[in-house]
Structures are given as C-alpha cells and as structure tokens.
C-alpha positions as CSV (number, residue, x, y, z in Angstrom):
1,M,-47.0,56.1,-12.1
2,N,-47.6,58.3,-15.2
3,I,-51.0,60.1,-15.0
4,L,-52.4,61.9,-18.1
5,T,-54.7,64.9,-17.7
6,I,-56.7,66.0,-20.8
7,A,-58.1,69.3,-19.8
8,G,-58.3,73.1,-20.2
9,T,-55.9,75.6,-18.8
10,D,-56.1,78.1,-16.0
11,P,-53.6,81.0,-15.9
12,S,-54.4,81.6,-12.2
13,G,-53.3,78.0,-11.3
14,G,-56.4,77.2,-9.3
15,A,-58.1,74.7,-11.7
16,G,-57.6,72.8,-14.9
17,I,-54.3,71.3,-16.0
18,Q,-52.3,73.5,-13.7
19,A,-54.1,72.2,-10.6
20,D,-54.2,68.6,-11.9
21,L,-50.4,68.5,-12.2
22,Q,-50.0,69.8,-8.6
23,V,-52.4,67.0,-7.4
24,M,-50.4,64.4,-9.2
25,R,-47.2,65.6,-7.5
26,D,-49.0,65.4,-4.1
27,C,-50.0,61.8,-4.9
28,G,-46.4,60.8,-5.8
29,C,-47.2,60.4,-9.5
30,H,-45.7,62.0,-12.6
31,G,-48.0,64.3,-14.5
32,L,-48.5,64.2,-18.3
33,S,-50.8,66.8,-19.9
34,V,-52.7,67.4,-23.1
35,V,-54.3,70.8,-23.6
36,S,-57.9,70.5,-24.9
37,A,-58.8,74.2,-24.5
38,L,-57.2,77.5,-23.7
39,V,-59.2,79.3,-21.1
40,W,-58.6,82.9,-20.1
41,Q,-59.8,83.1,-16.5
42,N,-58.7,84.3,-13.1
43,T,-60.0,84.1,-9.6
44,S,-63.0,86.3,-10.4
45,G,-64.3,84.2,-13.2
46,V,-64.0,82.9,-16.8
47,L,-63.5,85.6,-19.4
48,G,-63.5,83.3,-22.5
49,W,-62.2,80.1,-24.0
50,Q,-61.2,78.5,-27.2
51,A,-61.1,74.7,-27.8
52,T,-58.0,73.1,-29.2
53,A,-58.4,72.1,-32.8
54,P,-59.3,68.4,-33.0
55,E,-56.2,67.6,-35.2
56,V,-54.0,69.4,-32.7
57,L,-55.6,67.6,-29.7
58,E,-55.1,64.2,-31.5
59,A,-51.5,65.0,-32.3
60,Q,-50.8,65.7,-28.6
61,L,-52.4,62.5,-27.5
62,L,-50.6,60.4,-30.1
63,A,-47.3,62.0,-29.1
64,V,-47.8,60.9,-25.5
65,F,-49.2,57.4,-26.1
66,E,-46.6,56.4,-28.7
67,D,-43.7,57.0,-26.3
68,I,-44.8,56.9,-22.6
69,P,-46.7,54.2,-20.6
70,V,-49.8,55.9,-19.3
71,H,-51.2,54.3,-16.1
72,A,-54.4,56.4,-15.7
73,V,-56.2,59.2,-17.4
74,K,-58.2,62.1,-16.0
75,I,-60.4,63.9,-18.5
76,G,-61.7,67.4,-17.8
77,M,-63.0,70.2,-20.1
78,L,-63.1,69.1,-23.8
79,G,-65.2,71.9,-25.2
80,T,-66.6,70.5,-28.5
81,P,-68.2,67.3,-29.8
82,E,-65.3,66.9,-32.1
83,N,-62.8,66.9,-29.3
84,V,-64.8,64.4,-27.3
85,Q,-64.8,62.1,-30.4
86,V,-61.0,62.4,-30.7
87,V,-60.5,61.4,-27.0
88,Q,-63.0,58.5,-27.4
89,R,-61.2,57.1,-30.4
90,T,-57.8,57.5,-28.7
91,L,-58.8,55.8,-25.5
92,A,-60.9,53.0,-26.9
93,G,-59.5,49.6,-26.1
94,K,-57.0,50.9,-23.5
95,S,-57.1,48.9,-20.3
96,I,-56.3,51.7,-17.8
97,P,-58.3,53.6,-15.3
98,I,-60.1,56.6,-16.9
99,V,-61.9,59.2,-14.8
100,L,-64.1,61.7,-16.5
101,D,-65.0,65.0,-14.9
102,P,-67.7,66.3,-17.3
103,V,-67.0,70.0,-17.3
104,L,-70.0,71.8,-18.8
105,A,-69.7,75.3,-17.2
106,S,-67.5,77.4,-15.0
107,G,-67.5,76.6,-11.3
108,D,-69.9,79.4,-10.5
109,G,-72.2,78.1,-13.3
110,L,-72.2,81.5,-15.1
111,V,-70.1,80.6,-18.2
112,P,-70.7,77.6,-20.5
113,L,-67.5,75.7,-21.2
114,A,-68.9,73.3,-23.8
115,S,-70.7,73.3,-27.0
116,D,-73.6,70.8,-27.5
117,L,-71.7,67.6,-26.7
118,L,-73.9,65.7,-24.3
119,D,-74.5,62.8,-26.7
120,E,-70.7,62.5,-27.3
121,L,-70.0,62.6,-23.6
122,R,-72.4,59.8,-23.0
123,V,-70.5,57.6,-25.5
124,L,-67.2,58.5,-23.9
125,A,-68.5,57.8,-20.4
126,A,-69.0,54.1,-21.3
127,L,-65.1,53.8,-21.6
128,C,-64.6,55.3,-18.2
129,T,-64.0,53.7,-14.8
130,L,-65.7,56.6,-13.1
131,V,-67.6,59.8,-14.0
132,T,-67.6,62.6,-11.4
133,P,-70.5,65.1,-12.2
134,N,-71.8,67.7,-9.8
135,L,-75.6,67.9,-9.5
136,P,-76.2,70.2,-12.5
137,E,-73.9,68.2,-14.7
138,A,-75.6,64.9,-13.7
139,E,-79.0,66.4,-14.5
140,H,-77.9,67.5,-17.9
141,L,-76.3,64.1,-18.7
142,L,-79.4,62.3,-17.6
143,G,-81.9,64.8,-18.9
144,S,-84.1,64.8,-15.8
145,H,-84.3,65.9,-12.2
146,L,-84.4,63.2,-9.5
147,P,-83.5,62.9,-5.8
148,V,-79.7,62.4,-5.5
149,R,-79.6,58.7,-4.8
150,D,-82.0,58.0,-7.7
151,L,-80.1,60.4,-9.9
152,A,-76.8,58.7,-9.3
153,G,-78.2,55.2,-9.9
154,A,-80.1,56.3,-13.1
155,L,-77.1,58.0,-14.5
156,A,-74.9,54.9,-13.8
157,G,-77.4,52.8,-15.8
158,R,-77.6,55.4,-18.6
159,L,-73.9,55.9,-19.0
160,E,-72.8,52.3,-18.2
161,S,-70.2,53.7,-15.9
162,S,-69.7,54.2,-12.2
163,I,-70.8,57.6,-10.9
164,L,-69.5,59.8,-8.1
165,L,-72.3,62.4,-7.7
166,K,-70.9,65.5,-5.9
167,V,-73.6,67.1,-3.9
168,G,-72.0,70.5,-3.1
169,H,-74.7,72.3,-4.9
170,L,-77.3,71.1,-2.4
171,G,-78.0,73.7,0.2
172,G,-79.2,73.4,3.8
173,T,-76.7,70.9,5.2
174,D,-73.5,71.3,7.2
175,D,-72.1,68.0,5.8
176,L,-71.6,66.8,2.3
177,V,-72.7,63.2,1.6
178,D,-71.6,62.4,-1.9
179,I,-73.2,59.4,-3.7
180,L,-71.3,56.5,-5.4
181,A,-73.2,54.3,-7.8
182,T,-71.4,51.5,-9.5
183,R,-74.6,50.2,-11.1
184,A,-78.2,51.4,-11.3
185,D,-79.0,49.1,-8.4
186,N,-75.8,49.5,-6.3
187,V,-75.9,53.0,-4.8
188,C,-74.3,54.1,-1.5
189,A,-73.9,57.3,0.5
190,L,-70.3,58.1,1.3
191,A,-68.9,59.3,4.6
192,P,-70.0,62.8,5.4
193,H,-67.4,65.6,5.0
194,P,-67.9,69.0,6.6
195,R,-68.9,71.8,4.2
196,I,-66.6,74.8,4.2
197,A,-67.9,78.3,3.9
198,D,-65.6,79.4,1.1
199,D,-66.4,78.7,-2.5
200,V,-63.0,77.3,-3.5
201,R,-62.1,77.1,-7.2
202,G,-60.9,73.9,-8.8
203,T,-62.1,71.3,-6.3
204,G,-63.8,69.1,-8.9
205,C,-60.6,69.1,-11.0
206,Q,-58.5,68.1,-8.0
207,L,-60.8,65.4,-6.7
208,S,-61.1,63.6,-10.1
209,T,-57.3,63.8,-10.6
210,A,-56.6,62.4,-7.1
211,I,-59.0,59.5,-7.9
212,A,-57.2,58.7,-11.1
213,C,-53.9,58.7,-9.3
214,R,-55.1,56.4,-6.5
215,L,-56.6,54.0,-9.1
216,A,-53.3,53.8,-10.9
217,L,-51.5,53.1,-7.6
218,G,-53.8,50.1,-7.0
219,D,-56.7,51.2,-4.9
220,D,-60.1,49.8,-5.7
221,L,-62.8,52.3,-6.7
222,L,-64.3,52.9,-3.3
223,A,-60.9,53.2,-1.6
224,A,-59.7,55.6,-4.3
225,V,-62.8,57.8,-3.9
226,E,-62.7,57.9,-0.1
227,W,-58.9,58.6,0.0
228,S,-59.4,61.4,-2.5
229,R,-62.3,63.0,-0.7
230,S,-60.3,63.0,2.5
231,Y,-57.3,64.4,0.6
232,L,-59.4,67.3,-0.7
233,S,-60.8,68.0,2.8
234,R,-57.2,68.2,4.1
235,I,-55.9,70.6,1.5
236,F,-58.8,73.0,2.0
237,D,-56.6,74.3,4.8
238,R,-54.2,75.6,2.1
239,R,-56.8,77.8,0.5
240,Q,-55.9,81.5,0.0
241,N,-57.2,84.6,-1.7
242,I,-54.5,85.2,-4.3
243,G,-56.7,87.6,-6.3
244,R,-59.9,89.6,-5.9
245,G,-62.2,86.6,-6.5
246,R,-62.7,83.1,-5.1
247,P,-59.9,81.4,-3.1
248,V,-57.7,78.7,-4.5
249,I,-55.7,75.9,-3.0
250,V,-52.0,76.8,-3.0
251,R,-48.9,74.6,-2.6
252,T,-45.9,76.1,-0.8
C-alpha cells in the first residue's frame, strides 16, 4: 500500500515526515511524502519554520497523484491558510482514507506552527476519515472548553468527521483513556494505556500515520485506532535521548 504524508520536516528524525516514513515501513507500507513546511528543530525544541509556497506544495501533490496510486493520506503541519486550501482542493472527491493531525504548535506548546487557519482546517476536516487533535488543538478547533467526552462529540458534530481526542495533556491519571467520537452522539472511551514518564517527541505524528496505514490495509476505524494505539505503546520501549532535549523513538 502507498501511503502519502503531507507534513513538515524534522532534521532530528523524531517527528514530521521523517518519523511518518519510519512508521509506514513498520506497518509494511510504502511511504510517499510531500513537504508542506521546512522546520528547523532538534530534540530541545523548534527554532523556526517556513511554509512551502502554495504553488510548490500543489506541484508536489500533482506529481504524486498523476503517477502513483495513493491508498491513504496522513496530513500533518500545513502552516498557512493557503496551504490548507491547496490540500483541500487536491483531495476533494478522492475516495481514500484521510487522517488529519491538526498541528497548531510544537509538542511542548511553546512555538506556534500555524498562521490563522482554523476556518480552513474546519473545511478540510469534512473531507477526512478521522481528525486526531490533542486537547488544546480540539479546544481551538471547537472554540470552547468542555469535558473530554463532550468535547469530542461536539467537535465531531462541528467538523462532520470522526474525532480521536488524545488526552495526554490531562494530568493526574496513570492511564490514558483517549476518546473516539464518530458522531456527536456516538462517543466512546477507548482502552486505557499506561502513561509513560518521558515526554517523547513525535507521538502524534506517528499515531496518525499508523492509523492511515491500517485503514489502507483494510481495518475499520475502531480497529485501526486501537491497533495504532497499541503499536505506539509498544514502540515507546525504543525511546532514546539522542540529543540534549526530549527523547525520540528510534529504529535500529
């Protein structure tokens, strides 16, 4: 299966396109990649970024789709409203699984990784099989603060897409119980997974990519999500400190 990631770069290999391609290999899929932003970052944080020009982003997408069958798409950092619009136009009408990880800031929350593009992301989300926000991203997309189950259901209704709400930003619990909402009135708590002490980089990128792979391989949505959450829990054992900052998941 050919899986396309549309995302930003990470020179340290812990997140973004570089991590996505490693997940695709783990899942037995072939990785295709389109660069939506150049990010200069390392394990200690994001130092800066520049969005790909919309016409360059579009040219990359057209080069892939005119030649290669794409079986699923994962979307990460897009950076600007114009780039969201390019992706929306390109993917409109395509009957393939699309997973949107709505990257709005660096993993530590300190560096914005998007211009004002919430309205455009809401339009793009309606094309997607699944949107995978963390709690701050979900609150930004909805524009309000709610308890997690209510937040997931309200966002599914607002975006007209299924929502996997990642609850890692919630403190005070030993287990992570993410929330899956396929409609505003169809919300379920997923199996608990143990919280790890380390703040590992790139986990959102890798989870959304794994889900896209499993959907392309034929899993239904719940099976794809649960397989990918278990996969992420397993590969936490591969985490290492390769620099002076947060650990990353490495493949050897």
